[in-house]
PyMOL Python script that loads the backbone (N, CA, C, O; Angstrom):
from pymol import cmd

cmd.read_pdbstr("""\
ATOM      1  N   MET A   1       0.843  -1.162   0.000  1.00  0.00           N
ATOM      2  CA  MET A   1       0.000   0.000   0.000  1.00  0.00           C
ATOM      3  C   MET A   1       0.898   1.237   0.000  1.00  0.00           C
ATOM      4  O   MET A   1       1.856   1.307   0.770  1.00  0.00           O
ATOM      5  N   ALA A   2       0.595   2.209  -0.854  1.00  0.00           N
ATOM      6  CA  ALA A   2       1.410   3.417  -0.984  1.00  0.00           C
ATOM      7  C   ALA A   2       1.075   4.387   0.146  1.00  0.00           C
ATOM      8  O   ALA A   2      -0.084   4.537   0.532  1.00  0.00           O
ATOM      9  N   SER A   3       2.100   5.033   0.662  1.00  0.00           N
ATOM     10  CA  SER A   3       1.858   6.005   1.733  1.00  0.00           C
ATOM     11  C   SER A   3       1.406   7.332   1.131  1.00  0.00           C
ATOM     12  O   SER A   3       1.826   7.726   0.043  1.00  0.00           O
ATOM     13  N   LYS A   4       0.546   7.998   1.871  1.00  0.00           N
ATOM     14  CA  LYS A   4       0.035   9.282   1.401  1.00  0.00           C
ATOM     15  C   LYS A   4       0.947  10.384   1.921  1.00  0.00           C
ATOM     16  O   LYS A   4       1.651  10.206   2.915  1.00  0.00           O
ATOM     17  N   GLY A   5       0.926  11.525   1.238  1.00  0.00           N
ATOM     18  CA  GLY A   5       1.741  12.652   1.674  1.00  0.00           C
ATOM     19  C   GLY A   5       3.043  12.711   0.918  1.00  0.00           C
ATOM     20  O   GLY A   5       3.307  11.901   0.030  1.00  0.00           O
ATOM     21  N   LYS A   6       3.824  13.650   1.271  1.00  0.00           N
ATOM     22  CA  LYS A   6       5.091  13.868   0.588  1.00  0.00           C
ATOM     23  C   LYS A   6       6.176  12.999   1.197  1.00  0.00           C
ATOM     24  O   LYS A   6       6.184  12.710   2.394  1.00  0.00           O
ATOM     25  N   GLY A   7       7.067  12.605   0.353  1.00  0.00           N
ATOM     26  CA  GLY A   7       8.215  11.845   0.819  1.00  0.00           C
ATOM     27  C   GLY A   7       9.258  12.778   1.399  1.00  0.00           C
ATOM     28  O   GLY A   7       9.143  14.002   1.335  1.00  0.00           O
ATOM     29  N   ARG A   8      10.268  12.166   1.959  1.00  0.00           N
ATOM     30  CA  ARG A   8      11.323  12.959   2.594  1.00  0.00           C
ATOM     31  C   ARG A   8      12.047  13.845   1.576  1.00  0.00           C
ATOM     32  O   ARG A   8      12.370  14.997   1.863  1.00  0.00           O
ATOM     33  N   LYS A   9      12.296  13.300   0.396  1.00  0.00           N
ATOM     34  CA  LYS A   9      13.003  14.052  -0.632  1.00  0.00           C
ATOM     35  C   LYS A   9      12.181  15.268  -1.067  1.00  0.00           C
ATOM     36  O   LYS A   9      12.736  16.352  -1.244  1.00  0.00           O
ATOM     37  N   ALA A  10      10.888  15.105  -1.240  1.00  0.00           N
ATOM     38  CA  ALA A  10      10.022  16.214  -1.646  1.00  0.00           C
ATOM     39  C   ALA A  10       9.979  17.288  -0.562  1.00  0.00           C
ATOM     40  O   ALA A  10       9.987  18.481  -0.866  1.00  0.00           O
ATOM     41  N   ARG A  11       9.931  16.864   0.707  1.00  0.00           N
ATOM     42  CA  ARG A  11       9.935  17.834   1.814  1.00  0.00           C
ATOM     43  C   ARG A  11      11.233  18.625   1.830  1.00  0.00           C
ATOM     44  O   ARG A  11      11.222  19.840   2.029  1.00  0.00           O
ATOM     45  N   ASP A  12      12.350  17.941   1.622  1.00  0.00           N
ATOM     46  CA  ASP A  12      13.649  18.620   1.600  1.00  0.00           C
ATOM     47  C   ASP A  12      13.717  19.638   0.467  1.00  0.00           C
ATOM     48  O   ASP A  12      14.246  20.736   0.637  1.00  0.00           O
ATOM     49  N   GLU A  13      13.173  19.260  -0.697  1.00  0.00           N
ATOM     50  CA  GLU A  13      13.176  20.190  -1.833  1.00  0.00           C
ATOM     51  C   GLU A  13      12.283  21.391  -1.550  1.00  0.00           C
ATOM     52  O   GLU A  13      12.625  22.513  -1.927  1.00  0.00           O
ATOM     53  N   ASP A  14      11.140  21.175  -0.889  1.00  0.00           N
ATOM     54  CA  ASP A  14      10.264  22.289  -0.522  1.00  0.00           C
ATOM     55  C   ASP A  14      10.964  23.234   0.442  1.00  0.00           C
ATOM     56  O   ASP A  14      10.875  24.453   0.291  1.00  0.00           O
ATOM     57  N   GLU A  15      11.653  22.689   1.423  1.00  0.00           N
ATOM     58  CA  GLU A  15      12.376  23.518   2.386  1.00  0.00           C
ATOM     59  C   GLU A  15      13.499  24.298   1.700  1.00  0.00           C
ATOM     60  O   GLU A  15      13.731  25.466   2.013  1.00  0.00           O
ATOM     61  N   GLU A  16      14.191  23.650   0.767  1.00  0.00           N
ATOM     62  CA  GLU A  16      15.258  24.332   0.036  1.00  0.00           C
ATOM     63  C   GLU A  16      14.689  25.458  -0.819  1.00  0.00           C
ATOM     64  O   GLU A  16      15.282  26.534  -0.893  1.00  0.00           O
ATOM     65  N   SER A  17      13.550  25.226  -1.463  1.00  0.00           N
ATOM     66  CA  SER A  17      12.966  26.273  -2.299  1.00  0.00           C
ATOM     67  C   SER A  17      12.449  27.421  -1.437  1.00  0.00           C
ATOM     68  O   SER A  17      12.527  28.578  -1.848  1.00  0.00           O
ATOM     69  N   LYS A  18      11.923  27.123  -0.250  1.00  0.00           N
ATOM     70  CA  LYS A  18      11.480  28.186   0.655  1.00  0.00           C
ATOM     71  C   LYS A  18      12.674  28.998   1.150  1.00  0.00           C
ATOM     72  O   LYS A  18      12.610  30.223   1.244  1.00  0.00           O
ATOM     73  N   THR A  19      13.754  28.303   1.462  1.00  0.00           N
ATOM     74  CA  THR A  19      14.967  28.984   1.911  1.00  0.00           C
ATOM     75  C   THR A  19      15.529  29.856   0.801  1.00  0.00           C
ATOM     76  O   THR A  19      15.922  30.998   1.039  1.00  0.00           O
ATOM     77  N   PHE A  20      15.565  29.319  -0.410  1.00  0.00           N
ATOM     78  CA  PHE A  20      16.060  30.087  -1.555  1.00  0.00           C
ATOM     79  C   PHE A  20      15.192  31.315  -1.793  1.00  0.00           C
ATOM     80  O   PHE A  20      15.710  32.399  -2.063  1.00  0.00           O
ATOM     81  N   LYS A  21      13.887  31.155  -1.695  1.00  0.00           N
ATOM     82  CA  LYS A  21      12.970  32.278  -1.896  1.00  0.00           C
ATOM     83  C   LYS A  21      13.180  33.342  -0.826  1.00  0.00           C
ATOM     84  O   LYS A  21      13.161  34.536  -1.125  1.00  0.00           O
ATOM     85  N   CYS A  22      13.380  32.920   0.415  1.00  0.00           N
ATOM     86  CA  CYS A  22      13.615  33.856   1.517  1.00  0.00           C
ATOM     87  C   CYS A  22      14.925  34.618   1.305  1.00  0.00           C
ATOM     88  O   CYS A  22      14.970  35.832   1.504  1.00  0.00           O
ATOM     89  N   VAL A  23      15.970  33.931   0.913  1.00  0.00           N
ATOM     90  CA  VAL A  23      17.259  34.565   0.668  1.00  0.00           C
ATOM     91  C   VAL A  23      17.152  35.530  -0.502  1.00  0.00           C
ATOM     92  O   VAL A  23      17.719  36.622  -0.459  1.00  0.00           O
ATOM     93  N   LYS A  24      16.431  35.139  -1.548  1.00  0.00           N
ATOM     94  CA  LYS A  24      16.249  35.995  -2.715  1.00  0.00           C
ATOM     95  C   LYS A  24      15.482  37.265  -2.340  1.00  0.00           C
ATOM     96  O   LYS A  24      15.862  38.360  -2.755  1.00  0.00           O
ATOM     97  N   GLU A  25      14.415  37.129  -1.566  1.00  0.00           N
ATOM     98  CA  GLU A  25      13.641  38.294  -1.136  1.00  0.00           C
ATOM     99  C   GLU A  25      14.478  39.212  -0.257  1.00  0.00           C
ATOM    100  O   GLU A  25      14.430  40.432  -0.412  1.00  0.00           O
ATOM    101  N   TRP A  26      15.249  38.630   0.671  1.00  0.00           N
ATOM    102  CA  TRP A  26      16.100  39.429   1.553  1.00  0.00           C
ATOM    103  C   TRP A  26      17.165  40.162   0.760  1.00  0.00           C
ATOM    104  O   TRP A  26      17.463  41.322   1.043  1.00  0.00           O
ATOM    105  N   THR A  27      17.744  39.492  -0.235  1.00  0.00           N
ATOM    106  CA  THR A  27      18.767  40.110  -1.069  1.00  0.00           C
ATOM    107  C   THR A  27      18.183  41.279  -1.849  1.00  0.00           C
ATOM    108  O   THR A  27      18.788  42.349  -1.910  1.00  0.00           O
ATOM    109  N   ASN A  28      17.012  41.083  -2.445  1.00  0.00           N
ATOM    110  CA  ASN A  28      16.374  42.168  -3.195  1.00  0.00           C
ATOM    111  C   ASN A  28      16.055  43.340  -2.284  1.00  0.00           C
ATOM    112  O   ASN A  28      16.271  44.493  -2.655  1.00  0.00           O
ATOM    113  N   TRP A  29      15.542  43.053  -1.095  1.00  0.00           N
ATOM    114  CA  TRP A  29      15.210  44.113  -0.138  1.00  0.00           C
ATOM    115  C   TRP A  29      16.463  44.898   0.248  1.00  0.00           C
ATOM    116  O   TRP A  29      16.450  46.129   0.259  1.00  0.00           O
ATOM    117  N   SER A  30      17.538  44.185   0.562  1.00  0.00           N
ATOM    118  CA  SER A  30      18.757  44.867   0.998  1.00  0.00           C
ATOM    119  C   SER A  30      19.397  45.660  -0.138  1.00  0.00           C
ATOM    120  O   SER A  30      19.956  46.729   0.107  1.00  0.00           O
ATOM    121  N   LEU A  31      19.332  45.168  -1.369  1.00  0.00           N
ATOM    122  CA  LEU A  31      19.886  45.917  -2.488  1.00  0.00           C
ATOM    123  C   LEU A  31      19.081  47.184  -2.764  1.00  0.00           C
ATOM    124  O   LEU A  31      19.653  48.216  -3.116  1.00  0.00           O
ATOM    125  N   LYS A  32      17.767  47.115  -2.609  1.00  0.00           N
ATOM    126  CA  LYS A  32      16.939  48.317  -2.774  1.00  0.00           C
ATOM    127  C   LYS A  32      17.287  49.353  -1.714  1.00  0.00           C
ATOM    128  O   LYS A  32      17.392  50.541  -2.019  1.00  0.00           O
ATOM    129  N   LYS A  33      17.466  48.914  -0.474  1.00  0.00           N
ATOM    130  CA  LYS A  33      17.837  49.840   0.598  1.00  0.00           C
ATOM    131  C   LYS A  33      19.225  50.429   0.351  1.00  0.00           C
ATOM    132  O   LYS A  33      19.439  51.619   0.583  1.00  0.00           O
ATOM    133  N   ALA A  34      20.160  49.620  -0.112  1.00  0.00           N
ATOM    134  CA  ALA A  34      21.507  50.107  -0.398  1.00  0.00           C
ATOM    135  C   ALA A  34      21.486  51.129  -1.526  1.00  0.00           C
ATOM    136  O   ALA A  34      22.247  52.097  -1.503  1.00  0.00           O
ATOM    137  N   LYS A  35      20.619  50.920  -2.511  1.00  0.00           N
ATOM    138  CA  LYS A  35      20.497  51.877  -3.612  1.00  0.00           C
ATOM    139  C   LYS A  35      20.008  53.225  -3.101  1.00  0.00           C
ATOM    140  O   LYS A  35      20.533  54.264  -3.502  1.00  0.00           O
ATOM    141  N   VAL A  36      19.012  53.222  -2.224  1.00  0.00           N
ATOM    142  CA  VAL A  36      18.479  54.469  -1.673  1.00  0.00           C
ATOM    143  C   VAL A  36      19.531  55.158  -0.813  1.00  0.00           C
ATOM    144  O   VAL A  36      19.713  56.372  -0.912  1.00  0.00           O
ATOM    145  N   ILE A  37      20.218  54.405   0.019  1.00  0.00           N
ATOM    146  CA  ILE A  37      21.253  54.976   0.879  1.00  0.00           C
ATOM    147  C   ILE A  37      22.362  55.590   0.043  1.00  0.00           C
ATOM    148  O   ILE A  37      22.836  56.685   0.347  1.00  0.00           O
ATOM    149  N   THR A  38      22.779  54.900  -1.004  1.00  0.00           N
ATOM    150  CA  THR A  38      23.824  55.420  -1.883  1.00  0.00           C
ATOM    151  C   THR A  38      23.342  56.667  -2.613  1.00  0.00           C
ATOM    152  O   THR A  38      24.080  57.642  -2.754  1.00  0.00           O
ATOM    153  N   HIS A  39      22.102  56.622  -3.071  1.00  0.00           N
ATOM    154  CA  HIS A  39      21.552  57.747  -3.831  1.00  0.00           C
ATOM    155  C   HIS A  39      21.523  59.029  -3.002  1.00  0.00           C
ATOM    156  O   HIS A  39      21.903  60.093  -3.491  1.00  0.00           O
ATOM    157  N   TYR A  40      21.078  58.933  -1.757  1.00  0.00           N
ATOM    158  CA  TYR A  40      20.941  60.123  -0.927  1.00  0.00           C
ATOM    159  C   TYR A  40      22.148  60.390  -0.035  1.00  0.00           C
ATOM    160  O   TYR A  40      22.227  61.464   0.562  1.00  0.00           O
ATOM    161  N   GLY A  41      23.078  59.468   0.078  1.00  0.00           N
ATOM    162  CA  GLY A  41      24.183  59.643   1.001  1.00  0.00           C
ATOM    163  C   GLY A  41      25.539  59.864   0.380  1.00  0.00           C
ATOM    164  O   GLY A  41      26.469  60.262   1.083  1.00  0.00           O
ATOM    165  N   LEU A  42      25.694  59.624  -0.913  1.00  0.00           N
ATOM    166  CA  LEU A  42      27.020  59.704  -1.524  1.00  0.00           C
ATOM    167  C   LEU A  42      27.542  61.137  -1.580  1.00  0.00           C
ATOM    168  O   LEU A  42      28.671  61.394  -1.164  1.00  0.00           O
ATOM    169  N   ILE A  43      26.749  62.064  -2.082  1.00  0.00           N
ATOM    170  CA  ILE A  43      27.204  63.454  -2.196  1.00  0.00           C
ATOM    171  C   ILE A  43      27.466  64.067  -0.813  1.00  0.00           C
ATOM    172  O   ILE A  43      28.509  64.693  -0.625  1.00  0.00           O
ATOM    173  N   PRO A  44      26.551  63.907   0.166  1.00  0.00           N
ATOM    174  CA  PRO A  44      26.886  64.429   1.501  1.00  0.00           C
ATOM    175  C   PRO A  44      28.155  63.809   2.087  1.00  0.00           C
ATOM    176  O   PRO A  44      28.912  64.490   2.779  1.00  0.00           O
ATOM    177  N   LEU A  45      28.393  62.533   1.818  1.00  0.00           N
ATOM    178  CA  LEU A  45      29.614  61.885   2.298  1.00  0.00           C
ATOM    179  C   LEU A  45      30.846  62.517   1.657  1.00  0.00           C
ATOM    180  O   LEU A  45      31.839  62.771   2.340  1.00  0.00           O
ATOM    181  N   ILE A  46      30.789  62.767   0.370  1.00  0.00           N
ATOM    182  CA  ILE A  46      31.920  63.387  -0.314  1.00  0.00           C
ATOM    183  C   ILE A  46      32.174  64.792   0.230  1.00  0.00           C
ATOM    184  O   ILE A  46      33.321  65.183   0.443  1.00  0.00           O
ATOM    185  N   ILE A  47      31.100  65.545   0.452  1.00  0.00           N
ATOM    186  CA  ILE A  47      31.254  66.898   1.008  1.00  0.00           C
ATOM    187  C   ILE A  47      31.841  66.820   2.411  1.00  0.00           C
ATOM    188  O   ILE A  47      32.727  67.603   2.752  1.00  0.00           O
ATOM    189  N   TYR A  48      31.362  65.887   3.229  1.00  0.00           N
ATOM    190  CA  TYR A  48      31.879  65.729   4.594  1.00  0.00           C
ATOM    191  C   TYR A  48      33.371  65.389   4.576  1.00  0.00           C
ATOM    192  O   TYR A  48      34.153  65.970   5.329  1.00  0.00           O
ATOM    193  N   ILE A  49      33.754  64.466   3.732  1.00  0.00           N
ATOM    194  CA  ILE A  49      35.171  64.089   3.649  1.00  0.00           C
ATOM    195  C   ILE A  49      35.997  65.268   3.150  1.00  0.00           C
ATOM    196  O   ILE A  49      37.098  65.511   3.643  1.00  0.00           O
ATOM    197  N   GLY A  50      35.462  66.004   2.167  1.00  0.00           N
ATOM    198  CA  GLY A  50      36.177  67.159   1.646  1.00  0.00           C
ATOM    199  C   GLY A  50      36.345  68.262   2.679  1.00  0.00           C
ATOM    200  O   GLY A  50      37.369  68.945   2.704  1.00  0.00           O
ATOM    201  N   MET A  51      35.336  68.437   3.534  1.00  0.00           N
ATOM    202  CA  MET A  51      35.410  69.477   4.565  1.00  0.00           C
ATOM    203  C   MET A  51      36.430  69.127   5.645  1.00  0.00           C
ATOM    204  O   MET A  51      36.949  70.019   6.316  1.00  0.00           O
ATOM    205  N   ASN A  52      36.720  67.854   5.816  1.00  0.00           N
ATOM    206  CA  ASN A  52      37.662  67.441   6.852  1.00  0.00           C
ATOM    207  C   ASN A  52      39.071  67.196   6.320  1.00  0.00           C
ATOM    208  O   ASN A  52      39.917  66.655   7.032  1.00  0.00           O
ATOM    209  N   SER A  53      39.324  67.582   5.092  1.00  0.00           N
ATOM    210  CA  SER A  53      40.652  67.388   4.524  1.00  0.00           C
ATOM    211  C   SER A  53      41.499  68.639   4.735  1.00  0.00           C
ATOM    212  O   SER A  53      40.982  69.700   5.083  1.00  0.00           O
ATOM    213  N   GLU A  54      42.773  68.505   4.525  1.00  0.00           N
ATOM    214  CA  GLU A  54      43.708  69.635   4.631  1.00  0.00           C
ATOM    215  C   GLU A  54      44.069  70.093   3.244  1.00  0.00           C
ATOM    216  O   GLU A  54      44.278  69.226   2.395  1.00  0.00           O
ATOM    217  N   PRO A  55      44.162  71.334   2.933  1.00  0.00           N
ATOM    218  CA  PRO A  55      43.708  72.511   3.668  1.00  0.00           C
ATOM    219  C   PRO A  55      42.185  72.561   3.699  1.00  0.00           C
ATOM    220  O   PRO A  55      41.515  72.035   2.810  1.00  0.00           O
ATOM    221  N   LYS A  56      41.657  73.193   4.725  1.00  0.00           N
ATOM    222  CA  LYS A  56      40.217  73.257   4.927  1.00  0.00           C
ATOM    223  C   LYS A  56      39.559  74.159   3.879  1.00  0.00           C
ATOM    224  O   LYS A  56      39.730  75.378   3.923  1.00  0.00           O
ATOM    225  N   PRO A  57      38.805  73.572   2.933  1.00  0.00           N
ATOM    226  CA  PRO A  57      38.115  74.392   1.941  1.00  0.00           C
ATOM    227  C   PRO A  57      36.774  74.881   2.485  1.00  0.00           C
ATOM    228  O   PRO A  57      36.244  74.325   3.447  1.00  0.00           O
ATOM    229  N   THR A  58      36.233  75.926   1.859  1.00  0.00           N
ATOM    230  CA  THR A  58      34.894  76.383   2.208  1.00  0.00           C
ATOM    231  C   THR A  58      33.888  75.558   1.406  1.00  0.00           C
ATOM    232  O   THR A  58      34.256  74.867   0.456  1.00  0.00           O
ATOM    233  N   VAL A  59      32.626  75.639   1.795  1.00  0.00           N
ATOM    234  CA  VAL A  59      31.588  74.884   1.095  1.00  0.00           C
ATOM    235  C   VAL A  59      31.502  75.339  -0.361  1.00  0.00           C
ATOM    236  O   VAL A  59      31.321  74.516  -1.258  1.00  0.00           O
ATOM    237  N   SER A  60      31.628  76.633  -0.598  1.00  0.00           N
ATOM    238  CA  SER A  60      31.551  77.138  -1.978  1.00  0.00           C
ATOM    239  C   SER A  60      32.709  76.607  -2.825  1.00  0.00           C
ATOM    240  O   SER A  60      32.535  76.353  -4.017  1.00  0.00           O
ATOM    241  N   GLN A  61      33.876  76.441  -2.226  1.00  0.00           N
ATOM    242  CA  GLN A  61      35.013  75.874  -2.964  1.00  0.00           C
ATOM    243  C   GLN A  61      34.777  74.407  -3.297  1.00  0.00           C
ATOM    244  O   GLN A  61      35.198  73.931  -4.351  1.00  0.00           O
ATOM    245  N   LEU A  62      34.100  73.684  -2.396  1.00  0.00           N
ATOM    246  CA  LEU A  62      33.814  72.277  -2.639  1.00  0.00           C
ATOM    247  C   LEU A  62      32.776  72.098  -3.750  1.00  0.00           C
ATOM    248  O   LEU A  62      32.866  71.173  -4.557  1.00  0.00           O
ATOM    249  N   LEU A  63      31.792  73.000  -3.777  1.00  0.00           N
ATOM    250  CA  LEU A  63      30.687  72.838  -4.703  1.00  0.00           C
ATOM    251  C   LEU A  63      30.936  73.460  -6.072  1.00  0.00           C
ATOM    252  O   LEU A  63      30.248  73.119  -7.034  1.00  0.00           O
ATOM    253  N   SER A  64      31.905  74.364  -6.177  1.00  0.00           N
ATOM    254  CA  SER A  64      32.175  74.990  -7.473  1.00  0.00           C
ATOM    255  C   SER A  64      33.007  74.056  -8.348  1.00  0.00           C
ATOM    256  O   SER A  64      33.858  73.324  -7.842  1.00  0.00           O
ATOM    257  N   PRO A  65      32.766  74.079  -9.658  1.00  0.00           N
ATOM    258  CA  PRO A  65      33.521  73.195 -10.545  1.00  0.00           C
ATOM    259  C   PRO A  65      34.953  73.638 -10.808  1.00  0.00           C
ATOM    260  O   PRO A  65      35.707  72.892 -11.433  1.00  0.00           O
ATOM    261  N   PHE A  66      35.354  74.804 -10.363  1.00  0.00           N
ATOM    262  CA  PHE A  66      36.699  75.325 -10.650  1.00  0.00           C
ATOM    263  C   PHE A  66      37.622  75.178  -9.493  1.00  0.00           C
ATOM    264  O   PHE A  66      38.786  75.568  -9.579  1.00  0.00           O
TER     265      PHE A  66
END
""", "prot")
cmd.dss("prot")
cmd.show_as("cartoon", "prot")
cmd.util.cbc("prot")
cmd.orient("prot")
């Protein structure tokens, strides 16, 4: 008589696919957050680093193209 339900191999594959899906969702979420952080934080970071360098430039010197 055949047993009903999923076999051990099928259960393992389901768990692996759930784990893969969870990792994929987490990766997508973290990459989206990193994109936003980079988008809004890169220029202020560059200005902050520039303001703390020697010789001390003014903000207008940092922002002007010359």
